[in-house]
C-alpha positions in Angstrom: -24.7 -7.4 -18.2 -24.2 -8.1 -21.8 -20.5 -7.2 -21.7 -20.4 -10.4 -18.9 -22.7 -13.0 -21.0 -20.3 -11.7 -24.4 -17.4 -12.4 -22.4 -18.3 -15.8 -21.2 -19.3 -16.7 -24.8 -16.5 -15.4 -26.3 -17.9 -12.8 -28.4 -15.8 -10.3 -26.1 -12.0 -11.3 -27.0 -9.6 -9.9 -25.7 -10.5 -8.4 -22.6 -9.2 -8.2 -18.8 -11.0 -9.0 -15.8 -11.8 -6.9 -13.0 -12.6 -8.1 -9.5 -13.9 -6.1 -6.4 -14.6 -7.9 -3.3 -14.3 -11.0 -1.8 -15.0 -14.7 -2.9 -17.2 -16.6 -0.6 -17.1 -20.4 -0.9 -20.1 -22.0 -2.4 -19.5 -25.2 -1.6 -19.8 -25.1 2.5 -23.4 -23.7 2.5 -26.4 -25.6 3.1 -28.9 -24.3 0.2 -29.6 -20.8 -1.5 -25.8 -18.6 -1.8 -23.2 -16.1 -0.9 -23.1 -14.0 -3.4 -24.4 -13.7 -6.8 -24.9 -10.9 -10.0 -26.9 -11.7 -12.8 -29.1 -14.8 -13.8 -29.3 -17.4 -16.1 -31.4 -17.7 -19.0 -31.6 -21.0 -19.6 -32.1 -22.0 -15.3 -33.6 -18.4 -14.8 -31.4 -19.7 -11.1 -28.8 -16.0 -9.9 -25.1 -16.6 -11.2 -22.9 -16.8 -8.1 -19.2 -15.3 -7.6 -17.6 -18.5 -8.2 -19.4 -19.0 -11.8 -18.5 -15.9 -13.1 -14.8 -16.6 -12.1 -14.7 -20.5 -13.5 -16.9 -19.2 -16.8 -14.5 -15.6 -17.3 -11.1 -16.4 -16.1 -9.9 -19.2 -18.0 -10.7 -16.0 -21.2 -9.3 -13.1 -19.8 -6.2 -11.8 -21.2 -5.3 -10.9 -18.0 -6.7 -10.2 -13.8 -6.8 -7.6 -11.5 -7.7 -8.2 -8.0 -8.5 -5.1 -7.2 -8.9 -3.8 -2.9 -7.5 -6.0 0.1 -11.0 -8.3 0.4 -11.2 -9.3 -3.6 -6.9 -9.7 -2.9 -6.9 -11.3 0.2 -9.8 -11.6 1.7 -10.2 -9.0 3.5 -12.6 -8.1 5.9 -14.6 -10.8 5.4 -12.3 -12.9 6.0 -11.4 -12.4 9.4 -12.1 -15.2 12.0 -15.6 -16.7 13.2 -17.0 -15.5 9.3 -20.0 -17.9 7.8 -19.0 -17.2 4.2 -15.4 -19.5 4.2 -14.7 -16.1 2.0 -10.9 -16.1 0.6 -9.3 -13.9 -2.0 -8.9 -14.6 -6.1 -5.9 -15.9 -6.1 -7.1 -18.6 -2.8 -9.7 -19.3 -4.9 -8.0 -20.0 -8.5 -4.7 -20.8 -7.1 -1.3 -19.1 -6.2 0.3 -20.3 -9.4 -3.3 -19.2 -11.6 -2.1 -17.8 -15.0 -4.2 -16.8 -18.5 -4.4 -18.3 -20.7 -1.5 -15.3 -22.4 0.8 -16.5 -19.2 0.0 -13.5 -16.6 -0.4 -14.1 -12.8 -2.7 -12.7 -10.5 -2.2 -8.9 -10.1 -2.9 -7.8 -6.8 -4.1 -4.1 -6.2 -4.8 -4.4 -2.3 -6.1 -1.8 -0.5 -9.7 -0.6 2.1 -10.6 0.0 -0.5 -7.2 0.9 -2.9 -5.6 3.7 -3.5 -7.3 5.0 -7.4 -4.1 5.9 -8.5 -1.9 2.5 -8.2 -5.3 0.5 -9.6 -4.4 2.8 -12.7 -1.5 3.0 -12.5 -2.0 -0.3 -12.7 -4.3 -1.1 -15.4 -1.9 1.4 -17.7 1.1 -1.1 -17.6 -1.0 -4.2 -18.3 -2.5 -2.7 -21.6 1.7 -1.3 -22.0 2.9 -4.9 -21.6 -0.3 -5.6 -24.2 0.8 -3.9 -26.0 4.8 -5.1 -26.2 6.1 -1.5 -24.9 6.2 -2.6 -21.2 8.1 -5.6 -19.7 6.5 -8.2 -18.2 4.6 -6.8 -15.0 6.9 -6.4 -11.4 5.1 -8.7 -8.9 6.3 -10.1 -5.1 5.7 -12.6 -3.7 2.1 -12.0 -2.6 0.9 -10.9 -6.1 1.7 -6.9 -5.9 2.9 -4.8 -8.4 7.0 -4.2 -6.6 6.9 -0.5 -7.9 4.1 0.5 -6.1 4.3 -2.5 -2.5 8.3 -2.8 -2.4 8.9 0.1 0.3 7.4 0.3 3.7 4.7 3.2 5.3 7.4 4.5 7.3 10.1 5.0 4.7 7.8 7.4 2.8 5.8 9.0 5.9 5.9 12.9 7.1 6.7 11.3 10.4 9.7 9.0 9.6 12.6 10.9 10.7 10.5 11.6 14.3 11.3 7.5 15.3 14.2 8.2 14.5 15.3 10.9 16.7 13.4 8.4 19.1 10.0 11.7 20.1 7.2 9.5 19.9 3.1 10.6 20.2 1.2 9.4 23.4 -1.6 10.8 22.0 -3.7 11.8 19.0 -3.1 15.4 17.3 0.6 15.1 17.8 3.3 15.7 14.6 5.3 13.3 15.9 5.9 9.4 15.0 2.9 7.6 15.8 3.8 3.8 16.0 3.7 3.7 20.5 -0.1 4.7 19.6 -1.2 1.6 17.3 0.8 2.5 13.8 2.2 -0.4 11.9 3.6 1.9 9.4 7.2 0.0 9.4 6.7 -3.2 8.7 3.6 -2.3 6.6 4.0 -2.6 2.7 2.1 0.5 1.2 2.7 3.6 -1.0 0.5 5.6 0.1 2.1 8.1 2.3 4.7 8.8 -0.9 1.6 8.9 -3.1 -1.0 10.4 -0.9 -4.6 8.9 -1.1 -5.9 11.7 -3.6 -4.4 14.2 -5.6 -0.8 13.7 -3.5 -3.2 15.5 -0.6 -3.3 12.8 2.2 -2.1 9.2 4.0 -2.6 8.0 6.4 0.3 8.6 9.2 0.7 11.4 7.3 -2.8 13.3 8.5 -3.2 11.4 11.9 -4.3 8.4 11.3 -2.2 5.7 12.5 -1.6 2.4 10.3 -3.6 -0.4 10.1 -2.2 -2.3 8.1 -4.7 -3.1 5.0 -2.7 -3.8 1.7 -1.5 -6.8 3.8 -2.2 -10.4 3.3 -2.4 -11.3 7.2 -5.3 -7.7 7.1 -7.5 -7.7 9.6 -6.3 -9.9 11.9 -2.9 -9.7 12.4 -3.6 -6.4 13.2 -6.1 -6.5 16.0 -7.0 -4.6 17.7 -6.5 -1.6 16.2 -5.0 1.1 18.5 -2.7 -0.4 20.5 0.8 -0.9 19.5 2.3 -3.4 17.6 4.0 -6.5 18.8 7.7 -5.5 18.6 6.9 -2.1 19.2 8.2 -1.8 22.8 11.2 -2.9 22.5 12.4 -0.7 19.0 10.7 2.2 20.4 12.8 1.8 23.8 15.5 1.6 21.0 14.9 3.7 18.9 14.6 6.0 22.7 18.1 5.4 23.4 19.5 6.5 20.6 17.7 9.0 19.6 17.7 10.8 22.7 21.8 10.4 22.1 20.9 11.7 18.5 18.7 15.0 19.6 21.3 16.3 22.1 23.8 16.0 19.5 21.8 17.9 16.6 20.7 20.7 19.3 23.9 21.6 19.7 24.8 21.6 15.9 21.5 23.2 15.1 22.3 26.3 18.0 25.5 26.4 16.1 24.2 26.6 12.3 21.2 28.0 13.4 23.2 31.9 14.0 25.0 34.0 11.3 28.8 33.8 10.9 30.9 37.0 13.2 31.6 38.5 9.9 27.8 39.9 8.7 28.4 43.6 10.4 27.3 46.9 8.6 31.3 47.9 10.8 33.8 49.7 8.8 36.2 46.9 8.7 36.4 43.9 7.0 36.5 40.9 9.3 35.4 37.7 6.7 39.9 36.5 6.9 40.2 38.6 3.1 43.5 39.2 2.0 44.1 41.7 -1.2 46.8 40.2 -3.5 50.1 42.5 -5.2 50.5 41.9 -8.4 54.0 42.9 -9.2 56.0 42.6 -6.2 58.8 40.3 -5.3 
């Protein structure tokens, strides 16, 4: 805990505060505390998560909320929870700025994709060193280059959606929208980046997207495994359009999937080549 106490006392400067896990509301309990780490040497009492944030946030060069619990509350903040859990921006305020003028940086994911986390830290270090412009964030405080596209846009199965060709059971290589995938409307790069060393990414390996990088997770994406609202309409439209496209493409495929007729071993040249004779009038 030495570094925490040094940072709170102003002995560690500069520092970046990284928070993992949701922030419980310590104002709503009757006794005790929801979450704490370490003991206050002056009082002998646990130091709550709320108090650590209050002590460290004003002194931090930057703050990164890591994972969906820290960014938006996540599982702990779902309807019916007793702790009043929330994300860091809900606690500090969405317009909060660090002493360096930086907003909270949210890197959601349940759990966070590791390369997204380290890339964000590296970007901030470059920015502090004056080697990069201010970090670009969307209105949910996510780095835009990481969360500016949807799962669907990077999905290996997206071509099946375009053709209106959908899976009806798990294990199929086709588009998973009809069996619960939220990929077309979820901001996440895991299908492009993969999970570990470029491998994985939920729909790429047969798992539906349940929207874990989104502020509305999990409540607005439940029940899991059910087709998302609008999926019936969009998939029906895609099915009609895709059926026509598949038919036309099958004709084209049959045509281009054959060699031209002039490729043969006969003693005659049938490519259409005509020799030119120079010197003739």
